[in-house]
C-alpha positions in Angstrom: 5.8 -1.1 32.1 2.7 -0.8 29.8 2.7 3.0 30.2 6.4 3.2 29.3 5.7 1.1 26.1 2.8 3.3 25.3 4.8 6.5 25.8 7.7 5.2 23.8 5.4 4.1 21.0 3.5 7.4 21.0 6.8 9.3 20.8 7.9 7.1 17.9 4.7 7.9 16.0 5.1 11.6 16.7 8.8 11.5 15.7 7.8 10.1 12.3 6.0 13.4 11.5 8.3 15.8 13.3 10.4 17.6 10.7 13.2 18.5 13.2 14.5 15.0 13.0 14.9 15.1 9.2 16.8 17.2 6.9 14.4 16.7 4.0 12.8 19.7 2.3 9.2 20.4 3.2 6.9 18.3 0.9 4.5 19.8 -1.5 1.0 20.0 0.0 -0.6 18.5 -3.2 1.0 16.1 -5.6 -1.2 15.7 -8.7 -0.3 13.7 -11.8 -1.9 12.2 -14.9 -1.1 8.5 -14.9 -0.4 8.6 -18.6 2.3 11.3 -18.1 4.4 9.4 -15.5 7.7 7.9 -16.6 7.4 4.2 -16.3 10.5 2.0 -15.5 11.0 -1.7 -15.7 10.0 -3.6 -12.6 10.9 -7.2 -13.3 8.8 -9.9 -11.5 10.9 -12.3 -9.5 11.6 -15.2 -12.0 10.9 -17.8 -9.3 7.3 -16.4 -9.0 6.5 -16.8 -12.7 4.3 -19.8 -13.4 3.8 -19.3 -17.2 4.4 -16.8 -20.0 6.9 -13.9 -20.0 5.1 -11.1 -18.1 6.8 -7.7 -18.3 6.0 -5.3 -15.5 6.6 -1.6 -15.3 6.0 1.0 -12.5 6.1 4.7 -11.9 5.9 6.2 -8.4 3.4 9.0 -8.2 3.9 10.0 -4.6 5.3 9.0 -1.2 4.1 10.0 2.2 6.2 12.3 4.4 7.1 9.4 6.7 7.8 7.0 3.8 5.3 4.5 5.0 2.9 5.0 2.1 3.3 5.3 -1.7 1.0 5.7 -4.7 2.2 4.1 -7.9 1.1 3.2 -11.4 1.9 -0.4 -12.3 1.3 -2.3 -15.5 2.0 -5.8 -16.7 1.8 -7.8 -19.9 0.3 -11.3 -20.3 1.5 -14.0 -17.9 0.7 -16.0 -14.8 2.7 -15.5 -11.6 2.6 -15.6 -7.9 2.7 -12.2 -6.1 3.7 -11.5 -2.5 2.0 -8.6 -0.8 4.4 -7.5 1.9 2.3 -4.4 2.8 -1.3 -3.3 2.8 -2.2 -2.7 -0.9 -5.3 -1.2 -2.4 -5.5 -1.3 -6.2 -7.8 0.4 -8.7 -7.8 -1.2 -12.2 -7.3 1.5 -14.8 -7.2 -0.7 -17.9 -7.3 -4.4 -18.8 -8.1 -7.2 -16.4 -6.5 -9.7 -14.1 -7.8 -13.0 -12.6 -6.6 -13.2 -9.0 -6.6 -16.4 -6.9 -5.8 -15.8 -3.2 -4.0 -18.3 -1.1 -7.3 -19.4 0.5 -8.6 -20.3 -3.0 -10.8 -17.2 -3.3 -11.0 -16.1 -7.0 -11.9 -12.8 -8.5 -11.5 -11.2 -11.9 -10.7 -7.5 -11.6 -11.6 -5.2 -14.5 -11.4 -1.5 -15.3 -12.9 0.5 -12.4 -12.7 -2.3 -9.8 -11.1 -1.7 -6.4 -9.4 -4.5 -4.4 -7.6 -4.7 -1.1 -4.8 -7.2 -0.4 -3.7 -7.9 3.1 0.0 -7.8 4.0 2.0 -11.0 4.2 -0.2 -12.8 1.7 0.3 -14.5 -1.6 -2.0 -14.5 -4.7 -1.7 -15.9 -8.2 -2.2 -13.2 -10.9 -3.2 -14.3 -14.4 -3.1 -11.6 -17.0 -4.4 -12.7 -20.5 -3.5 -9.5 -22.3 -2.4 -6.6 -20.0 -3.4 -4.8 -16.8 -2.7 -1.3 -15.6 -3.5 -0.3 -12.0 -3.0 2.4 -9.4 -1.6 0.9 -6.3 -1.9 2.5 -2.8 0.7 0.8 -0.7 1.2 1.3 3.1 3.8 -0.4 5.3 2.1 -1.4 8.5 3.4 0.0 11.9 5.3 -2.5 14.1 2.7 -4.2 16.4 3.7 -2.4 19.5 3.3 1.0 17.8 0.0 -0.1 16.2 -1.4 -1.2 19.6 -0.3 2.1 21.2 -1.8 4.1 18.3 -5.2 2.2 18.8 -5.1 2.9 22.5 -4.3 6.5 21.9 -7.2 6.9 19.4 -9.5 5.1 21.8 -8.6 7.4 24.7 -8.8 10.5 22.4 -12.2 9.3 21.1 -13.5 8.8 24.6 -12.3 12.3 25.6 -13.8 13.7 22.4 -17.2 12.1 22.8 -17.3 13.2 26.5 -16.7 16.8 25.3 -19.4 16.5 22.7 -21.9 15.4 25.4 -22.0 11.8 24.4 
């Protein structure tokens, strides 16, 4: 049973990258952009999440992975205080401005230009922006747990075989 699950999961991972199953055109090998040249569109914050102020958020997608599980975007927001739900893995790099972040466990951090932060999926944080903030967001949807476990097992087996072939 475990091997059937492993095989099915490995097939699912392989199918995500196998172009025969999609009719999409072949993606460009390099997607390069200047953040200032991307067309921003309104990305309203859920009104139930706003704690104070009238924050206005905008976003521009810079790129999307072939399997659709990862995106890179530019996001900016004006002053306000709001709760934010991270449904996916998200790494941010602050390009301009600053934001004071309070995680649901009470951890606090002010992120400024040049800072990098990672937010775990399925977590909440309060964002307090006094003036504005602009960030690059690298967002990745996690694999379903069965696929993630199969992928880790595959990598472990592959790593063991690789290290054996390297004499270690």
